[in-house]
N, C-alpha and C positions, 0 to 999 in steps of 0.2 A: 425579477431581479436576476441579472446574469451572474455567472460564476465568479468573474473578476470582482464584482461588488460584494458577493456573498461571503467569499473566503475570509475577509478581515472583519466581517460584521458579526459580533457575538450574538446578536438577536436573531440571526438566520441559521437554519439548519442546512447542512450540505450532504447530498446523497450521490454516491458515485457507484459505478460498476467497473470492476477491473478485469482485463483480459490480456492474453498473450497473443501477439500477432502470429500469423501462419508461419510455417517452417520456411527457412531459406530455400530458395529454389522452387517454391510453389508457383505454378503457372498463374499469370495475371488474372485469367478468367476464374480460376479457383479462389484466388484471394478475394476478388469481387464477390463471388458467391458466398464465401465465409462471412464477409462483412454484411452482406444483405441478410443472411440468416440470423446473425447476431442482432442486427438492427431491428429486424422484425420481432425478435424475442424481447427486446428492450423497449419497443415502441410504446407499450402501455404503462411503463414505469415512470414515475415522476422523478426523473434523474436530472441532476445538474451537470453531469459530464461523465465521460468514460476515462478510465485509467489504462494506458497502454504500456505494458512492461517491456523493459529491455533486458533480455536474458543473457547472463554471462556464465562462462564455465567456472564453477566455484570449486574445482578439484583442489584439494589441500585444505579447504576450510574446515572440514570435518573428517573423522575417520570412518564415519558411517558410509556404507556402500550406497551409491546413487541408485534408487529403485528404477529409474528410467534413464536411458542413455541421453547425454547432452546433445541437443540439436539446435543450431542457431536459428534465428527467426529473421524475417524481413525487418527492415528498419521501421521502428514505431512511427517515425515521421511520415513515412509512406502510407502506413496503414491508417493514420489519422485522417487522411484525405477522403476516406470512404464513409465517414460518419458525419451526421448533421449536428450531433451534440458536441460541445466543447471537449477537447481531448487533453488530458494531462499526460504528457509524453515523458517517460522515464529515460534517463541516459546514464548508463554505467560507465564510469570514467576509465576503468581498466588501466592501461599503461599510457593513456593520453598525456602528452606534455602540453605546456601552455600555448605554443604556437598552433598545435593541432586543435586544442580546445577553442581558441579564438576563431579558427577557421570553421570549425563545426558550428559554432554559434552563428557566425555570419551566414552560413549556408541554410540555417534553420528558419527561413522566413515564414514558414507556415506554422511555426510553434509559438503559442502564446503562454501555455502553462508547462513549465519544465521542472521535473522532479529529478534531482541529481543524486546518483547512487555512488557511494564510495566503494572501496575495494574489499574483497572478502578476507584478505589477510592483513591484519593491522600491524604485523611484525615487520613487514617490508616497508622500505622507503621508496617513495615515488617522486617523479620529476614535478608533478603537479599535485600539491596537497588539496584535499577536499575543500578546506576552508578557502583557499585561494580560488578554486574553481567556482565556488558559490559567489564570492565577491565579484569576480569578473562578469558572471552572468547577470547578477543583480545590478551592477553598476552600468551595464549596457542600456538598461531601461527598456529592453525589448521583450522581457519575459517576466511572468509571475513565477518566482522561483520557490520551489519546495524541496523537502528532504524526506528521509526515511527515519522512522523511529522504531526501535526494537526494545520492548519493555524487558525482555529476558536478560538483556545485558546491563540492566540497572542494578548495581549491587554496591557493596562497601568498597570494592576495589576500583570500580569504574562507574561514574555517575552519568547515566544517560540523560538525566534531567539537566546537568551542567552542559552536556553536549547540545541539547535542544536550545538552551539559553544562548550559547555561543553561536549556533547556526542561525538563530533568529537575528542576532546582532549583525552577523555577516551578510544577511540578506534573505534568508528563508522566511516566507510568509505563511507557510503551512507545512504540516508533516503528515505523512500517511504511514500507518503502522504495519508491521508484520502481522500475519494472521493471528488472531487472538483465540486461544482455546483454554485459557484459565484467566480468571479475573484479577487475582491478587497482584501479579507483577504490574499490570496496568494501573491498578489502584495506587500502588506505592509510587509509581513513576509520576502520575498526574499530580498527586499530593506534593511530591518533592519539587516538581517543575513549577507549580504555583508558588510554593515557598521561595524558590530561587528567583522567580520573576519579581515577586514582591520585594525581595532583598535588593534586586538590581534596579527597582523602580521602573520596570518595563512591563507592558501588558503581555500576557501569554499569547502565543500564536495558536492558530487552529490545529487541533490534533484529530485526524480522521482515522477511525478505528476500522480495521479490516477483519471481516469474518468470511468463512467459507464452509459450505456443507461437506460432509464426508461420510460415505457409506460403505467403504471397502478397506480391507486391511492394507492393501498396497497404497491407497491414497493416504492413509494415516502414516505409512512409512515415508512417503514423499514429504508430507508436512514436517515430520521429524527431521528429515534430511535438510529441509530448508531452514531448520533452526527453531521451528515452532515447538513449544513445550506442550506435549499431550500426556497427561498423567496416565498411569496404568488403569486407574479407576475409570477415567473418561473413556479409554479404549475399550474396556470391558463393557461399559454401559452402552456404547455405540454398537459394537459388534455383536453383543448379546441381545440386542433389542429385536423385537419382531419386525420393526421397520427402522433399520439403522440410520437412514437419512432423516426421517422424522425426529429420531432421538438426537441427532447432531444439531438439528435446527433448534430443538428445545434447549440443548446445552448452550448454544450460542445466545439464544434469547435470555437465558438466566444469567449468563456471564455479563451481557450488556446491562441487564437490570442491576446487578451488583455494582458494576462500574459507575452507573449513574446515581447510586445511593451516596457516593462520597461528597463531602462538602465542596470539593474542588469543581464539581460538575456544573455549578452555576457560575463559575469564574473562568474556567478554561473553555473556549469555544470548541465544541466537538462536532464530529460528523461521522458518517457511515460509508464504508466502501465494501461492497460484496463482490466476491470473486468465486470462480470455480477453478481449482487446481487440477481438474480431471478432464479427460476427453470423453468420459462416459456420459451418454445422453441423460440418464436418470440423475446424475450428480449435477449436470449443467441445469436441468430443469429445476432441481431442488434449490439452486442458487436464486432463482426467481421467487420461490416460496420464502426463502430466507430473507430476501430483501423486504417483502411485504411485512413479515413478522417483525423485523428490526425497526422498520419505519413506524409501526404501531407502537412499539416500546418508546421510541424517541418522541412520538406525538403525545404520549401519556405521561411524560416525565414531569 
């Protein structure tokens, strides 16, 4: 069954691998080499697709110092052409207005799966609201449209569950989460999302949970800068372990197990996305080990 058919089917699991395209200005032969290397690494995995992120400069979103300098990447649409697997292409709206958005969509003839990312600063007003961008893309009929879900921003003041419900009505057929490093926020979010869907009389859309291995203090700092909640206890457990990467995989496994224990897990279609937020070889290799570990957990649910 292909990814287009799997995403809306609650009886099917969905397994993805997320990656960032090479840096802007990378020579074409180096881009091809990077894609070939990643393709070889992923060839043995039972994947349904790859996720290609669109990186935006999020200066101002947080007061934390960025552990790594911002460097733009090549267009994810371009990088998608190097892979045999279906590609979910992220698009960060930035300051795109509606005419620019319609032009971008018209140009994206090689994109089937489109994940639309809003702006890092919710306090600003933009010419093109995220809700409008989703509707335009979905109404075109050319894309399977998805969105981003961040469990950490689901609280009493701002309901991420309500946002998911609204985005689903606007045209999103799936959501891919921010990296998960604690179970409780995701548990609360999924329970409330199922409740809200029942209240609205609409079936929940698929929620794909993202996990990443981490074996270095600087990688942990980058995760925190991205907005991922990593508790001090989790940091001490990882960095104090004889094998930090193995410990991080164990923590991700246990978090997934806890998430799957909730009664919502049989009602909300779930999936797994594994990524590496590091350029270090050992952390990239660990992402493959993490994929196998999480797939076993999903198979045994």
